[in-house]
Every structure is written in structure tokens, then in C-alpha cells.
MARFIVEX-777828 format. One line per field, with one value per residue (C-alpha): x, y, z; residue in one letter. Coordinates in steps of 0.1 Angstrom, whole numbers, plus 5000, padded with zeros to 4 digits. Layout:
<nodes>
X = c(X/...) .
Y = c(Y/...) .
Z = c(Z/...) .
type = c(A/...) .
</nodes>
This chain:
<nodes>
X = c(6404/6385/6355/6332/6346/6343/6307/6299/6313/6294/6261/6266/6274/6242/6221/6233/6229/6193/6184/6190/6160/6136/6141/6111/6105/6100/6138/6161/6176/6210/6210/6199/6226/6253/6242/6242/6277/6288/6272/6287/6322/6317/6307/6336/6360/6346/6348/6384/6393/6375/6394/6426/6415/6408/6443/6459/6440/6453/6488/6483/6470/6500/6524/6507/6510/6546/6552/6534/6556/6587/6572/6568/6604/6615/6595/6611/6646/6639/6629/6659/6683/6668/6673/6643/6635/6632/6610/6578/6595/6601/6588/6570/6560/6591/6582/6615/6611/6574/6584/6609/6582/6558/6585/6595/6559/6553/6586/6580/6543/6540/6502/6473/6467/6470/6498/6474/6453/6484/6497/6463/6466/6501/6489/6466/6493/6517/6490/6484/6521/6523/6494/6510/6543/6527/6494/6494/6471/6469/6454/6436/6414/6379/6352/6352/6350/6372/6401/6425/6408/6411/6448/6453/6438/6456/6489/6482/6455/6426/6444/6457/6436/6425/6416/6394/6404/6385/6412/6448/6460/6444/6462/6496/6487/6477/6512/6530/6514/6520/6483/6490/6522/6514/6493/6481/6479/6472/6502/6493/6468/6476/6449/6445/6482/6496/6474/6482/6472/6497/6525/6518/6518/6553/6567/6563/6559/6587/6571/6589/6577/6581/6565/6544/6512/6497/6460/6438/6408/6374/6344/6307/6275/6256/6222/6188/6171/6170/6194/6165/6155/6190/6191/6224/6257/6283/6320/6355/6365/6392/6367/6342/6369/6378/6342/6334/6324/6299/6285/6280/6264/6241/6236/6241/6230/6228/6243/6278/6287/6323/6330/6362/6362/6343/6330/6316/6297/6283/6272/6253/6237/6224/6205/6194/6166/6173/6211/6239/6276/6306/6326/6342/6317/6324/6304/6272/6273/6287/6261/6231/6232/6225/6251/6235/6265/6300/6334/6323/6358/6370/6402/6401/6438/6432/6456/6464/6497/6496/6524/6527/6540/6557/6584/6612/6618/6628/6663/6676/6661/6684/6655/6645/6634/6638/6618/6636/6624/6645/6640/6661/6668/6646/6668/6697/6696/6697/6693/6668/6689/6720/6700/6687/6722/6733/6711/6724/6760/6753/6734/6701/6669/6641/6607/6587/6592/6566/6565/6545/6546/6568/6548/6579/6593/6569/6574/6597/6588/6595/6605/6598/6620/6618/6649/6649/6676/6689/6682/6681/6709/6733/6767/6755/6724/6746/6768/6738/6722/6756/6760/6724/6730/6756/6730/6696/6680/6670/6672/6653/6648/6611/6613/6629/6610/6610/6600/6565/6556/6535/6556/6536/6542/6580) .
Y = c(8962/8991/8983/8999/8977/8946/8955/8959/8924/8908/8924/8911/8876/8875/8888/8860/8833/8845/8844/8806/8801/8822/8808/8795/8758/8751/8754/8725/8726/8715/8742/8769/8759/8759/8793/8807/8795/8812/8845/8842/8837/8865/8889/8880/8884/8918/8930/8919/8937/8969/8969/8966/8996/9016/9007/9017/9050/9059/9052/9072/9102/9101/9098/9126/9149/9140/9148/9181/9190/9184/9206/9234/9229/9232/9265/9278/9269/9288/9319/9317/9314/9345/9382/9394/9420/9392/9369/9377/9365/9330/9304/9274/9260/9243/9226/9206/9191/9183/9165/9144/9135/9123/9103/9087/9079/9063/9043/9030/9021/8983/8983/8975/9013/9029/9054/9081/9076/9076/9108/9125/9117/9132/9162/9171/9162/9186/9212/9210/9213/9245/9260/9252/9269/9301/9315/9311/9329/9317/9338/9321/9330/9324/9320/9287/9257/9271/9250/9274/9267/9230/9234/9254/9228/9200/9216/9234/9212/9223/9237/9270/9300/9310/9343/9343/9369/9384/9383/9370/9406/9406/9374/9390/9421/9402/9386/9418/9438/9410/9403/9367/9347/9327/9329/9303/9314/9294/9295/9272/9246/9215/9225/9262/9271/9300/9321/9356/9376/9356/9362/9399/9402/9385/9413/9440/9421/9413/9381/9348/9313/9290/9258/9243/9222/9200/9196/9173/9194/9179/9201/9195/9212/9223/9238/9237/9233/9204/9205/9213/9243/9259/9293/9307/9291/9308/9300/9312/9317/9290/9265/9272/9268/9234/9221/9232/9198/9192/9227/9225/9191/9195/9233/9246/9282/9288/9321/9316/9342/9346/9350/9357/9321/9288/9290/9325/9309/9284/9312/9329/9297/9290/9323/9327/9307/9286/9292/9267/9267/9249/9243/9219/9192/9201/9233/9212/9206/9241/9261/9237/9227/9195/9178/9175/9162/9152/9152/9173/9186/9178/9161/9140/9144/9181/9195/9230/9240/9264/9283/9291/9326/9342/9367/9341/9308/9275/9259/9232/9197/9181/9180/9216/9240/9277/9303/9333/9363/9385/9413/9414/9445/9439/9463/9438/9411/9376/9389/9362/9335/9346/9345/9310/9298/9306/9279/9254/9263/9254/9222/9234/9217/9243/9230/9262/9293/9321/9358/9388/9425/9444/9466/9486/9492/9498/9474/9452/9416/9398/9362/9336/9305/9276/9254/9219/9204/9237/9258/9296/9299/9276/9288/9277/9299/9328/9323/9320/9353/9371/9358/9369/9403/9410/9414/9415/9447/9430/9396/9383/9349/9347/9317/9283/9252/9215/9196/9182/9170/9138/9108/9099/9133/9132) .
Z = c(9617/9632/9655/9629/9601/9623/9631/9594/9586/9615/9604/9568/9581/9602/9573/9550/9577/9586/9549/9549/9572/9551/9515/9495/9502/9465/9459/9464/9499/9485/9459/9484/9508/9480/9468/9503/9509/9477/9486/9520/9507/9481/9508/9530/9500/9490/9526/9528/9495/9505/9538/9517/9497/9529/9542/9509/9508/9543/9531/9499/9519/9542/9513/9493/9523/9528/9491/9495/9525/9504/9477/9503/9513/9477/9474/9506/9493/9461/9480/9503/9473/9456/9461/9482/9455/9429/9451/9431/9399/9413/9389/9404/9370/9356/9323/9321/9355/9348/9316/9336/9362/9335/9317/9350/9360/9326/9327/9363/9358/9359/9353/9353/9354/9320/9316/9306/9338/9360/9343/9348/9385/9386/9367/9397/9422/9406/9402/9440/9446/9425/9443/9477/9468/9453/9442/9404/9379/9343/9316/9286/9257/9271/9281/9300/9276/9249/9236/9252/9285/9279/9270/9302/9325/9306/9316/9349/9364/9386/9417/9401/9394/9359/9343/9312/9286/9257/9231/9224/9229/9264/9273/9264/9283/9314/9315/9305/9333/9359/9366/9356/9358/9327/9296/9271/9234/9203/9179/9150/9138/9118/9092/9093/9099/9120/9143/9130/9161/9182/9157/9156/9194/9195/9173/9199/9232/9256/9269/9264/9253/9283/9270/9242/9243/9215/9219/9196/9185/9179/9170/9178/9167/9198/9200/9219/9185/9161/9131/9107/9129/9130/9112/9124/9134/9156/9160/9157/9121/9123/9137/9109/9083/9098/9095/9059/9046/9074/9072/9034/9037/9067/9069/9034/9031/9068/9081/9097/9123/9135/9172/9193/9206/9203/9238/9233/9204/9228/9252/9223/9211/9246/9246/9210/9195/9164/9169/9170/9179/9165/9196/9221/9233/9269/9263/9262/9299/9308/9288/9288/9252/9233/9211/9177/9159/9173/9156/9126/9117/9082/9094/9126/9133/9137/9163/9177/9192/9221/9238/9275/9277/9307/9317/9313/9296/9312/9315/9290/9290/9264/9238/9232/9205/9200/9182/9167/9148/9126/9100/9069/9048/9018/8998/8999/8972/8988/9024/9034/9017/9037/9069/9063/9054/9090/9103/9077/9086/9122/9112/9127/9116/9109/9119/9110/9089/9088/9081/9090/9080/9104/9128/9134/9099/9069/9040/9059/9070/9102/9098/9125/9125/9148/9154/9168/9191/9206/9237/9237/9263/9245/9230/9196/9198/9209/9178/9155/9167/9165/9129/9120/9135/9108/9080/9098/9110/9143/9158/9189/9206/9213/9234/9241/9253/9257/9225/9233/9198/9199/9191/9160/9145/9146) .
type = c(M/S/P/A/S/E/S/N/V/V/F/K/K/R/T/I/L/I/S/L/F/F/V/P/L/T/H/S/P/T/L/L/A/S/N/S/V/I/Y/F/Q/M/S/L/N/L/D/T/L/R/L/Q/I/D/S/L/D/R/K/L/I/T/L/L/N/E/R/A/Q/V/S/L/D/I/G/A/A/K/K/Q/A/M/D/P/E/E/E/D/N/T/H/V/Y/I/P/G/R/E/K/Q/V/F/E/K/V/T/R/L/N/P/G/P/M/A/P/E/S/L/C/A/I/Y/R/E/I/M/S/A/S/I/A/L/Q/K/E/V/M/V/A/Y/L/G/P/V/G/S/F/S/H/E/A/S/T/K/R/F/G/D/S/V/Q/Y/A/S/Q/G/S/I/S/D/V/F/E/A/V/E/R/G/R/C/Q/Y/G/I/V/P/F/E/N/S/I/A/G/S/V/V/P/T/L/D/K/F/V/K/S/K/V/K/I/R/A/E/I/Y/L/P/V/H/H/S/L/L/S/N/S/N/T/D/A/V/R/R/V/Y/S/H/P/V/A/L/A/Q/C/Q/T/F/L/N/D/K/L/K/G/I/E/L/V/P/C/S/S/T/S/E/A/A/Q/I/A/A/K/E/K/H/A/A/A/V/C/N/S/V/C/A/E/I/Y/G/L/D/I/L/H/A/D/I/E/D/Q/H/D/N/T/T/R/F/F/I/I/S/D/A/W/D/G/P/T/G/N/D/K/A/L/L/M/F/T/V/D/H/R/L/P/G/A/L/C/D/A/L/K/V/F/K/D/Y/S/L/N/L/T/K/I/D/S/R/P/S/L/L/R/P/W/H/Y/V/F/F/V/E/C/A/G/I/H/G/D/S/K/T/M/S/D/V/T/A/E/L/G/K/F/C/L/D/V/K/I/V/G/T/Y/A/D/Q/R/P/Q/D/S/N) .
</nodes>
């Protein structure tokens, strides 16, 4: 025990003992003595437990710094193994390894700490490790408080740097031009379906999908006015569509104004009188708004899937998915059927199929197909793309990533 700690304990003992001599005489001496002993014992017990916490904190700090040093050594080893000209392309964010760490932490956790709490701590530990190895910049559809921002911090933590972007196209551009190593873009919502601007950017862009994130989405109505005084509601069109029941019930006839993001809506509502925003509840604190109504979405299991984009995908984890896109010749009867049959022939389960007009060939369509249980670098995938190439105008693997679907959605 340090001298300061011993002094603190002695002081508390003296305070309790002195109090025995200054109690009201109307109380029973036996009761007073009994209570004083209990308080005395409680104080000693709390002091002992707090000293244990102090001791454990010192050990934790030592171990965390030892872990950080190993992380630095790993970063140095990566650089040493690479061509100096490729050093800037070293990836410090490895989704497969991250998934292994979280699974291990959950498996080894004996309690009483909840697995979610322990994983949140490890999220920040790994975020700090990433920042130690390399300065990392992550682009997201902003401003601060958007669901894209929440998805970003959920995956990268608070130790990396973030760059707010005005549109999904800007996020792609930030990664393509090397201003940011990673970008977060919404891909699909469990209610509204695919995010069209993201699909369209994949058609021309060379970026790769490196990981996926599933984020539960809950909307709130924020304003500095009472609900009855609201004359205009701002939000992203998808968010407005997801809250139609509430809006028709509580704000029927009120003007609905689309914005580029839910957090931009919060910014506007904070400045404009009689305005409200449908957005993430965290925007209340960020932009100084009141939460008038929480959880106003039509379906409370509302979830958005985001992709982390980069210049390269991650290695195989043993439980991966891959997203391909291909264009069939619409002049050939049964061309799409032939393309889909390739996946059946290789026993691949398709978890998503979507299409968009080709931005490269008028009146042709690009089909997006997601396969489960396969990695983009596998021999099977190589065979599949070769087979598709026989009757498709073009074939491209957009990305391959660890399967992060929530357990209850499988």
C-alpha cells in the first residue's frame, strides 16, 4: 500500500471513531455502537476493494501497453516484408483477424461482464492499435451523427481519423484518389431495399468491398419546437419512407423535405424555426435538439447493411461472401438464365440478386449477385467467372468479405 493510500485509510478510521463521541444522547448507546462498527467495517471493506481496483488498473495499463508494443512490431514486420514502393498500400485494418479476436473474446469471457461490453472495450483497443501502426482516414456519408458515421465508429472505433463527405459519390472518390484508405457506404436496407447510388458507383469504380457491417436503425423526431408547432420535416428520403405510419398519424399534411443525409436534416432543424428532423437520436446532443418522439420507424427490426470499401479485399476467413456483377447480352434468348445456372452448377447459394441499367452500354443491364460460402480468390470463384465469361459481355468481382450477418437473420 502506498503512503498516500495508508494515510487515506487512517483518516477515515479516525473520522468514524471520533463520530462515536459526538452522537445524539437520545439514541441507544448499544445501537449507536453497533451501527458505528458496521460503518467502520464497511469503510475498511470499500477501501480494500478500491485498492484492489487500483492494483488491477496498474496491471491493465502495463498489459495494454505491452499489447500496443506487439502491435507496433506487427506493423514493422508488415513494412519490412513489403516492397518499399508498396508501403503506402499496407492494410492495417484486417477484417478477418478482427472477427477472430471478437469470437475469441466472447468465447473466453467467463463473466460477469457482458460480451457486448467486453467487445466494445476491445473495439477501442484495436482502434488504438490501428492508429499506432499507421495513420488511417475513413470517409463516410456525413455530417457527424449520420447512420453512416455510427457504422464507421462501430467498426473503426474512436482512435482513427474520419472525413465527412457530402454524398456517396464523394465517399467513393475519396477512396479512389487515395485521400482516405477506407470508405463506408450504405448498400441495402431491410425495408427500403438496395441503395441505388451505391450500386451505380460500383459499375464504374475500381474500389473493392473489404467488409460488411449490419447496423440496427432507429429513427427519432427531433426539434426545438413542440410537435404541434412543427411545420416542416427534413430527412433522407429513405428515412422518411421508413416512418410513414408515424408521419401520417402525428404530422399528416406537414411538408416533408428530402436531404442528403439524416444528420444534415438535424443541422437544418437546429437552425430553422418550426422545423423537425427524422434522424438518429444521437443528433439531439450533437446539434442541441430535443427528442420529441423516439423509435418512430414502421418496423423496429429495421437494419441497414454497409460496405467498407478500399483498394483491396481481405483474405479468406472460412465463412465468406462475394459480390459479382455481370452484363448479359439481352439479344440472346435465355442469357440471364444461363448465367444464373452457372451458380447452381457450382452449388453456390445466392443471397442477393439486383440489377441496374448499365452506364457503359445503352439498353443493357448490370446484374449484381452475392454468393455465400465462397471467397473471391478461391479456385471455385475463378472457375465461375471463367464460365460466366463465355456468354456475358463483362464479369467483375466487386468484393469479397467475411459473413457478418447477425445470427438471428441466418
